[in-house]
Backbone bond lengths (Angstrom), bond angles and torsions (degrees), N, CA, C in turn:
res aa  C-N    CA-C-N  psi(-1)  N-CA   C-N-CA  omega(-1)  CA-C   N-CA-C  phi
1 X - - - 1.472 - - 1.524 112.35 -
2 X 1.339 114.09 -41.50 1.438 118.50 179.91 1.523 110.64 -62.53
3 X 1.331 115.16 -42.14 1.473 119.54 -179.67 1.513 110.22 -65.44
4 X 1.343 117.20 -41.51 1.484 121.16 179.97 1.499 110.15 -62.51
5 X 1.311 116.98 -44.48 1.457 119.84 179.82 1.540 111.82 -64.20
6 X 1.330 113.78 -38.79 1.466 118.49 178.79 1.537 111.85 -63.09
7 X 1.352 116.05 -40.15 1.460 120.86 178.98 1.524 109.50 -65.94
8 X 1.334 116.29 -44.02 1.485 118.75 179.36 1.514 110.48 -61.19
9 X 1.337 117.21 -44.37 1.462 119.81 179.77 1.511 112.67 -62.36
10 X 1.329 114.63 -37.01 1.462 119.24 -178.01 1.514 112.50 -72.39
11 X 1.329 116.82 -35.15 1.461 121.71 -175.81 1.531 111.82 -85.28
12 X 1.349 117.38 -21.56 1.466 119.34 -176.19 1.526 112.88 -60.53
13 X 1.348 120.05 -46.94 1.461 118.75 178.26 1.503 111.81 -58.85
14 X 1.347 118.08 -39.05 1.446 120.50 -179.42 1.505 111.43 -64.84
15 X 1.361 116.00 -41.30 1.452 119.80 178.64 1.520 110.52 -66.32
16 X 1.344 115.48 -41.26 1.470 118.84 179.04 1.537 109.98 -62.18
17 X 1.324 117.63 -38.80 1.438 120.85 179.25 1.521 111.15 -65.87
18 X 1.347 116.08 -41.12 1.483 120.20 178.86 1.522 110.28 -63.61
19 X 1.324 116.50 -41.79 1.467 119.46 179.17 1.518 110.82 -63.83
20 X 1.357 114.99 -40.32 1.456 118.63 178.94 1.521 111.00 -63.98
21 X 1.363 116.81 -40.64 1.449 120.50 178.22 1.534 111.26 -63.42
22 X 1.327 115.94 -41.53 1.495 119.52 -179.68 1.512 109.31 -64.10
23 X 1.342 117.85 -42.06 1.462 120.58 179.75 1.512 109.78 -63.67
24 X 1.349 116.74 -41.17 1.450 119.59 178.93 1.510 111.74 -62.49
25 X 1.354 117.67 -40.34 1.465 119.87 177.99 1.513 112.66 -65.67
26 X 1.329 116.50 -34.98 1.465 119.24 178.46 1.501 111.02 -67.80
27 X 1.356 116.46 -43.54 1.442 120.36 -177.35 1.531 113.81 -77.00
28 X 1.310 116.75 -27.77 1.471 121.59 -179.14 1.513 109.38 -127.92
29 X 1.328 114.62 106.81 1.467 120.16 -174.35 1.510 112.18 -62.97
30 X 1.328 116.20 127.40 1.476 122.09 172.27 1.508 106.91 -106.82
31 X 1.326 116.24 100.52 1.463 121.28 -172.61 1.507 112.31 -100.81
32 X 1.343 117.31 20.29 1.451 119.08 -177.71 1.511 113.97 -61.75
33 X 1.316 116.90 -23.95 1.449 119.88 179.86 1.534 113.04 -73.70
34 X 1.316 116.23 -17.03 1.471 119.39 179.46 1.520 111.26 -70.30
35 X 1.309 116.44 -56.84 1.478 120.28 -178.10 1.526 111.01 -150.38
36 X 1.347 115.18 34.63 1.451 119.17 177.54 1.519 112.18 -60.22
37 X 1.315 117.87 -36.02 1.468 120.95 -179.26 1.526 110.46 -67.69
38 X 1.343 117.04 -34.77 1.459 119.89 176.53 1.520 110.45 -66.41
39 X 1.330 115.08 -39.04 1.468 119.32 178.15 1.523 110.84 -61.41
40 X 1.330 115.93 -45.45 1.466 120.74 178.48 1.527 111.09 -62.30
41 X 1.337 115.15 -42.00 1.476 119.18 178.35 1.507 110.96 -61.36
42 X 1.340 117.01 -39.78 1.465 118.99 -179.16 1.533 110.98 -68.47
43 X 1.325 117.98 -39.29 1.466 119.51 177.15 1.507 111.71 -66.81
44 X 1.317 117.14 -32.64 1.481 119.30 173.88 1.495 111.57 -67.34
45 X 1.342 116.27 -39.78 1.441 121.48 176.19 1.523 110.11 -61.11
46 X 1.331 117.04 -40.59 1.474 119.86 176.86 1.536 111.50 -62.88
47 X 1.318 115.77 -38.16 1.485 119.48 178.44 1.524 111.31 -65.80
48 X 1.325 116.02 -31.99 1.463 121.28 -176.14 1.545 112.24 -87.45
49 X 1.337 116.75 -6.52 1.491 120.09 179.98 1.510 109.70 -124.57
50 X 1.330 118.42 67.84 1.454 121.32 -178.20 1.526 114.27 -59.18
51 X 1.319 116.40 -26.68 1.446 119.57 178.97 1.514 114.06 -65.09
52 X 1.338 116.62 -25.05 1.460 121.21 178.44 1.499 113.53 -90.79
53 X 1.324 116.21 -11.82 1.479 120.00 -173.10 1.525 113.31 -57.15
54 X 1.331 116.99 -50.40 1.464 120.27 -176.37 1.515 111.89 -66.73
55 X 1.346 119.98 -52.37 1.453 118.85 -179.14 1.535 113.19 -61.13
56 X 1.322 118.02 -39.47 1.463 120.27 179.52 1.512 111.91 -68.48
57 X 1.321 117.25 -38.93 1.441 121.42 178.08 1.516 110.96 -65.86
58 X 1.311 116.89 -44.13 1.491 120.76 178.22 1.493 110.54 -63.18
59 X 1.321 117.47 -47.36 1.451 120.76 -177.77 1.523 111.09 -65.30
60 X 1.333 116.88 -39.71 1.439 120.71 179.85 1.516 111.19 -62.68
61 X 1.337 115.83 -34.15 1.474 119.50 -177.32 1.509 113.98 -84.56
62 X 1.338 117.66 -42.72 1.477 120.25 -173.52 1.533 112.83 -122.92
63 X 1.322 117.26 10.77 1.459 119.30 -178.08 1.521 113.61 -63.23
64 X 1.335 116.97 -19.65 1.470 118.90 176.89 1.510 110.16 -59.88
65 X 1.351 116.74 -25.53 1.455 120.55 178.31 1.516 112.70 -60.38
66 X 1.338 117.20 -29.11 1.479 121.01 176.01 1.517 110.00 -61.10
67 X 1.307 116.71 -33.46 1.463 120.38 -179.01 1.521 111.33 -73.59
68 X 1.300 117.66 -22.49 1.443 121.26 171.23 1.539 110.23 -65.68
69 X 1.332 114.50 -41.78 1.458 119.79 175.52 1.525 110.69 -62.43
70 X 1.335 115.24 -41.60 1.485 119.30 176.80 1.536 110.58 -60.18
71 X 1.339 117.07 -38.95 1.464 120.58 179.48 1.502 110.98 -61.82
72 X 1.326 116.54 -44.05 1.475 120.54 -179.33 1.533 110.19 -64.44
73 X 1.309 117.26 -40.79 1.473 121.30 177.77 1.515 109.32 -64.81
74 X 1.314 118.05 -40.55 1.471 122.11 179.19 1.525 110.44 -62.67
75 X 1.340 116.25 -43.70 1.462 118.85 178.86 1.538 111.28 -62.98
76 X 1.325 115.98 -43.12 1.478 119.27 -178.85 1.550 109.81 -64.54
77 X 1.284 115.82 -40.83 1.482 120.70 177.83 1.522 110.50 -64.75
78 X 1.324 116.65 -42.81 1.477 120.55 -176.12 1.533 112.44 -66.63
79 X 1.306 118.46 -24.25 1.471 121.54 178.61 1.506 111.94 -60.09
80 X 1.326 116.16 -24.09 1.487 122.06 -178.57 1.521 112.12 -98.88
81 X 1.308 114.46 6.77 1.478 119.78 179.01 1.496 110.48 -117.17
82 X 1.361 117.20 -159.61 1.439 120.29 -176.66 1.534 111.74 -89.53
83 X 1.356 114.47 178.94 1.458 119.46 -177.33 1.517 113.32 -65.72
84 X 1.325 116.91 -31.03 1.474 121.26 179.33 1.509 110.17 -65.53
85 X 1.329 117.47 -41.20 1.465 121.04 179.13 1.542 110.60 -67.09
86 X 1.334 116.27 -39.90 1.460 119.53 177.07 1.520 111.12 -64.00
87 X 1.324 116.64 -39.68 1.458 121.29 178.26 1.534 110.56 -61.16
88 X 1.339 116.86 -39.91 1.449 121.36 178.06 1.524 109.94 -66.02
89 X 1.329 118.21 -40.98 1.462 121.60 -179.78 1.553 110.15 -65.06
90 X 1.304 116.82 -41.51 1.451 120.31 179.15 1.521 113.15 -70.68
91 X 1.341 115.45 -20.77 1.457 120.30 -178.94 1.528 113.73 -77.58
92 X 1.335 116.70 -17.20 1.464 120.84 -172.61 1.545 112.82 -54.96
93 X 1.342 120.37 -50.98 1.471 119.97 -179.58 1.532 111.93 -64.92
94 X 1.314 118.12 -35.47 1.455 121.39 178.54 1.532 111.16 -68.47
95 X 1.319 115.37 -37.07 1.468 119.21 175.75 1.534 109.88 -61.73
96 X 1.315 116.71 -41.36 1.458 120.04 178.42 1.512 112.08 -61.30
97 X 1.330 117.35 -43.14 1.461 122.12 -178.23 1.520 110.31 -67.04
98 X 1.322 116.33 -46.55 1.475 120.29 -178.45 1.528 110.13 -61.62
99 X 1.337 115.77 -44.53 1.462 119.90 -178.88 1.522 112.13 -63.15
100 X 1.328 116.22 -41.54 1.439 120.89 179.15 1.522 111.16 -60.66
101 X 1.334 116.76 -45.33 1.469 121.04 -178.59 1.524 111.03 -63.13
102 X 1.332 114.63 -44.72 1.492 118.05 -178.87 1.528 109.66 -64.64
103 X 1.332 116.34 -45.42 1.452 119.54 -176.40 1.548 111.26 -66.41
104 X 1.314 116.41 -37.24 1.462 117.87 179.43 1.521 110.91 -63.12
105 X 1.328 115.81 -34.80 1.462 118.83 175.94 1.542 111.78 -65.32
106 X 1.334 115.51 -39.34 1.470 120.67 177.69 1.520 109.31 -63.40
107 X 1.335 116.87 -42.54 1.478 119.62 -179.37 1.514 111.20 -62.24
108 X 1.307 117.59 -38.88 1.456 120.46 -178.69 1.546 110.57 -67.94
109 X 1.305 116.02 -34.41 1.469 119.59 -179.02 1.526 110.57 -71.53
110 X 1.328 117.65 -46.28 1.452 122.43 -174.83 1.544 109.61 -77.55
111 X 1.317 117.81 -38.51 1.474 122.25 175.26 1.513 113.91 55.88
112 X 1.325 117.08 46.64 1.448 119.76 177.01 1.540 110.25 -79.18
113 X 1.310 116.40 127.66 1.446 122.11 -178.34 1.513 111.20 -69.06
114 X 1.311 114.89 148.13 1.486 120.90 179.93 1.553 110.61 -63.30
115 X 1.328 116.43 144.16 1.481 118.27 179.69 1.511 113.36 -63.89
116 X 1.323 117.80 -26.27 1.467 119.39 -179.95 1.525 111.09 -69.06
117 X 1.341 118.15 -20.84 1.448 121.04 174.09 1.518 111.95 -79.28
118 X 1.325 115.05 -30.20 1.481 121.15 179.05 1.523 110.65 -79.92
119 X 1.350 116.00 -33.95 1.463 121.82 -179.35 1.521 109.21 -123.24
120 X 1.321 117.43 74.35 1.478 120.74 -173.93 1.503 114.77 -66.12
121 X 1.328 118.18 -17.48 1.472 119.56 179.75 1.537 112.21 -94.42
122 X 1.325 117.73 2.36 1.462 120.23 -178.71 1.531 109.41 -67.51
123 X 1.330 116.58 153.46 1.474 122.07 177.63 1.523 109.21 -74.36
124 X 1.316 117.29 117.25 1.454 122.52 -176.07 1.540 110.63 -115.93
125 X 1.304 115.36 135.33 1.451 121.31 174.14 1.521 111.03 -102.92
126 X 1.323 116.69 -13.51 1.454 122.33 175.82 1.532 108.64 -121.65
127 X 1.316 115.48 135.74 1.461 120.13 -179.20 1.513 111.03 -55.78
128 X 1.319 117.33 136.65 1.442 121.93 -178.08 1.542 109.84 -62.39
129 X 1.315 115.45 131.24 1.459 121.47 -177.46 1.549 110.49 -69.80
130 X 1.321 115.20 163.56 1.444 121.56 178.59 1.541 110.09 -63.87
131 X 1.310 118.59 152.95 1.476 121.00 -179.29 1.521 114.01 -55.47
132 X 1.329 118.07 -30.96 1.477 120.13 -179.73 1.525 113.41 -90.31
133 X 1.333 116.37 7.09 1.480 121.48 172.62 1.533 106.04 -99.03
134 X 1.318 116.40 93.03 1.438 120.88 -168.52 1.541 112.34 -78.01
135 X 1.325 114.66 171.72 1.464 120.95 -164.52 1.516 116.03 -106.53
136 X 1.338 116.64 -30.97 1.484 120.23 -170.24 1.528 111.16 -112.61
137 X 1.354 115.50 129.27 1.486 130.42 -13.36 1.521 110.05 -80.31
138 X 1.316 116.30 168.83 1.461 123.10 -178.65 1.529 110.23 -69.09
139 X 1.316 117.73 121.05 1.448 122.32 179.25 1.524 111.44 -61.75
140 X 1.308 117.04 -45.69 1.451 120.50 -179.62 1.525 110.60 -56.12
141 X 1.341 115.50 -46.96 1.458 120.29 -176.58 1.519 111.55 -67.86
142 X 1.300 116.51 -42.59 1.462 121.50 179.76 1.519 110.75 -58.58
143 X 1.312 116.43 -48.12 1.463 120.86 -175.66 1.518 112.35 -66.03
144 X 1.337 117.25 -45.63 1.473 118.27 -176.86 1.537 111.91 -70.35
145 X 1.324 117.83 -33.98 1.443 118.28 177.09 1.531 111.74 -70.98
146 X 1.323 117.03 -34.03 1.473 119.46 175.39 1.540 110.49 -65.54
147 X 1.325 115.59 -40.17 1.471 119.28 178.37 1.538 110.15 -67.56
148 X 1.326 117.24 -34.84 1.472 120.23 178.08 1.524 110.47 -62.49
149 X 1.335 115.80 -40.49 1.467 119.71 178.46 1.523 110.08 -62.16
150 X 1.342 116.22 -45.04 1.484 119.17 179.58 1.519 111.48 -64.80
151 X 1.322 118.19 -37.81 1.444 121.31 178.74 1.557 111.38 -68.79
152 X 1.313 115.76 -30.67 1.462 119.41 178.18 1.528 110.56 -66.73
153 X 1.324 116.22 -28.96 1.468 120.79 176.34 1.519 112.31 -69.72
154 X 1.312 116.70 -17.88 1.460 121.53 179.01 1.516 111.12 -92.94
155 X 1.333 114.66 -47.93 1.475 120.25 -178.66 1.508 109.82 -149.31
156 X 1.308 117.38 128.34 1.447 120.40 -179.46 1.542 110.64 -62.34
157 X 1.319 117.12 -45.33 1.474 119.49 -179.73 1.520 111.46 -62.02
158 X 1.317 117.03 -45.68 1.462 120.90 -179.63 1.523 110.14 -64.80
159 X 1.341 116.78 -39.05 1.448 120.17 178.37 1.503 113.63 -64.17
160 X 1.345 117.75 -37.67 1.450 122.16 178.47 1.535 109.62 -64.43
161 X 1.321 116.66 -44.22 1.469 119.60 178.42 1.524 110.18 -64.08
162 X 1.316 116.79 -37.32 1.467 121.52 178.55 1.536 110.42 -64.61
163 X 1.315 117.14 -39.81 1.467 120.31 179.02 1.531 111.23 -66.77
164 X 1.336 115.73 -37.08 1.478 118.43 176.62 1.531 109.73 -63.46
165 X 1.329 115.90 -45.34 1.461 121.27 179.87 1.529 110.33 -63.01
166 X 1.329 116.48 -36.28 1.474 121.35 179.81 1.537 109.70 -67.34
167 X 1.321 116.62 -41.92 1.441 120.32 179.41 1.534 111.55 -63.45
168 X 1.330 117.03 -40.06 1.448 121.05 176.63 1.545 111.07 -63.93
169 X 1.326 114.27 -37.11 1.459 118.57 177.04 1.537 111.39 -62.19
170 X 1.328 115.12 -43.09 1.458 119.47 178.50 1.519 112.09 -60.82
171 X 1.315 117.00 -45.95 1.471 122.31 178.64 1.532 109.50 -61.72
172 X 1.320 117.18 -41.28 1.459 120.81 -176.73 1.530 110.78 -64.78
173 X 1.342 118.11 -31.35 1.462 119.98 -178.53 1.516 111.64 -68.66
174 X 1.344 116.07 -30.70 1.479 119.05 175.16 1.517 109.30 -79.84
175 X 1.345 117.34 -38.94 1.450 123.08 -177.59 1.551 111.03 -58.26
176 X 1.332 115.87 -42.30 1.498 118.46 -177.53 1.511 111.55 -80.63
177 X 1.356 117.61 -5.53 1.456 120.04 176.84 1.508 115.37 93.36
178 X 1.341 118.40 11.41 1.462 120.90 -173.94 1.530 112.53 -86.02
179 X 1.339 118.24 -25.23 1.470 120.20 -173.57 1.534 111.24 -143.99
180 X 1.344 113.38 156.84 1.446 121.87 167.21 1.530 108.33 -72.01
181 X 1.324 119.64 158.32 1.472 120.88 172.90 1.523 112.36 -58.90
182 X 1.350 118.92 -38.59 1.461 118.95 -178.61 1.510 112.30 -68.43
183 X 1.330 117.97 -24.01 1.474 120.38 175.42 1.529 109.52 -62.91
184 X 1.340 114.52 -40.27 1.441 120.43 -176.73 1.538 111.13 -75.73
185 X 1.332 116.68 -41.55 1.470 118.62 178.38 1.523 111.17 -63.60
186 X 1.326 116.28 -43.20 1.466 119.32 177.05 1.512 110.51 -64.87
187 X 1.319 117.01 -36.99 1.448 120.91 178.15 1.507 112.47 -62.37
188 X 1.327 116.88 -37.84 1.473 121.05 177.67 1.510 110.75 -64.33
189 X 1.338 116.76 -44.55 1.453 121.79 -179.96 1.507 111.45 -64.16
190 X 1.323 116.67 -48.96 1.470 121.75 179.89 1.548 109.64 -61.68
191 X 1.305 116.77 -42.82 1.446 120.39 -179.30 1.531 112.56 -62.57
192 X 1.325 116.96 -42.26 1.463 121.75 179.59 1.540 109.64 -65.28
193 X 1.323 116.58 -47.34 1.459 119.20 -177.34 1.498 113.65 -64.40
194 X 1.346 115.96 -51.43 1.452 120.03 -179.26 1.524 110.55 -67.69
195 X 1.335 115.72 -39.42 1.448 120.18 -179.86 1.530 112.11 -61.31
196 X 1.358 115.86 -41.34 1.470 120.25 177.99 1.523 111.62 -64.02
197 X 1.322 115.65 -48.96 1.475 119.86 -178.95 1.500 111.47 -61.90
198 X 1.327 116.96 -44.86 1.477 120.71 -179.20 1.515 111.25 -66.86
199 X 1.326 116.93 -39.03 1.472 119.96 -179.56 1.520 110.93 -65.91
200 X 1.317 118.12 -44.00 1.451 121.90 -179.52 1.535 111.01 -63.90
201 X 1.326 115.12 -42.11 1.449 119.73 -179.03 1.539 111.36 -67.53
202 X 1.303 116.42 -47.27 1.460 120.48 -177.47 1.540 111.29 -68.52
203 X 1.339 117.58 -37.43 1.451 119.26 179.36 1.519 111.03 -66.42
204 X 1.338 115.61 -43.30 1.474 119.41 179.13 1.523 111.22 -63.08
205 X 1.329 116.08 -38.65 1.451 120.59 -178.38 1.532 112.09 -74.21
206 X 1.320 117.42 -38.84 1.454 121.17 -172.61 1.519 114.59 -87.65
207 X 1.324 118.13 -18.50 1.484 118.44 -176.69 1.513 113.28 -59.11
208 X 1.331 121.46 -47.20 1.464 119.85 178.13 1.536 112.07 -59.83
209 X 1.325 115.95 -36.94 1.482 118.72 179.57 1.505 111.60 -67.98
210 X 1.341 117.63 -40.40 1.447 121.72 177.57 1.539 109.85 -62.55
211 X 1.333 115.94 -42.32 1.483 120.48 178.71 1.524 110.46 -59.08
212 X 1.314 115.54 -42.55 1.479 120.01 -178.18 1.526 111.05 -69.40
213 X 1.319 116.70 -44.87 1.449 120.57 -176.48 1.535 111.89 -71.92
214 X 1.328 116.90 -20.62 1.465 120.55 -178.48 1.515 113.56 -68.58
215 X 1.322 117.01 -13.03 1.484 120.76 177.79 1.528 111.06 -102.43
216 X 1.335 117.86 7.62 1.465 121.88 -178.62 1.511 112.31 -114.73
217 X 1.329 116.49 -157.80 1.475 120.99 -178.31 1.534 114.70 -59.53
218 X 1.341 116.94 -25.94 1.451 120.28 -177.97 1.523 112.23 -85.93
219 X 1.319 116.52 6.72 1.448 119.72 -176.14 1.530 114.16 -55.13
220 X 1.357 120.74 -43.24 1.476 119.69 179.82 1.528 112.68 -62.72
221 X 1.316 117.14 -24.93 1.459 120.32 -179.23 1.520 111.55 -81.15
222 X 1.346 116.04 -30.73 1.442 121.39 -172.04 1.518 115.24 -98.78
223 X 1.309 116.98 -19.89 1.462 118.79 -178.70 1.517 110.75 -155.12
224 X 1.342 114.61 148.29 1.453 120.68 177.01 1.537 109.96 -105.82
225 X 1.330 116.74 4.21 1.442 120.24 179.90 1.512 111.10 -70.20
226 X 1.321 117.07 147.55 1.465 121.61 178.57 1.521 108.52 -67.26
227 X 1.340 117.93 142.14 1.465 121.07 179.76 1.520 109.80 -65.41
228 X 1.327 115.34 144.54 1.467 120.13 177.98 1.509 109.82 -69.01
229 X 1.310 117.43 138.11 1.474 121.56 178.85 1.517 109.75 -79.53
230 X 1.347 113.48 140.54 1.446 118.21 -176.84 1.485 113.74 -64.25
């Protein structure tokens, strides 16, 4: 009896620890088995390409600023088009905000840990995020792909360039060690879906307002067309 009790006492902490680990895995997704090897390969590639380190790090961090430039170009282009196009151009920043809020909620629900926590010896160009700053889907990727969809509704050429820039952003997030590849792929899908829905809704809602305001004091901002003669 004494031996049996001793064995139970000795194994109980181990069992409790195992149960705690299982609960932690359920509550916080560890997706390293999906494409963790690809993530490690990409960080090794980053280590072997020092010439790309600075531009990829800079773009990964502030590349969203390029999309601000795209927004200004879209607005300027839309002034020479109809009210629906201008509504789509004005919707771009709101699409970005809506998409970010939705995606951040998804990240909190899934709670996937950052790959840098799973692979602490990986080569990182970006400081590892806090444990409560989750990884799936990538916020950067979601936002820029959503904006690319909105820009495509303004101009096909501008939208294509925006999609190229968004794809580079996604690659850069893996390159600097911030995300798994599947975080980026999922981010692209989520960004396109939410971006499309938000763009269509906002354009439909805002077009009558843009039409109305185009005949008032805001006319120079909303259209470059000559005013109709009385």
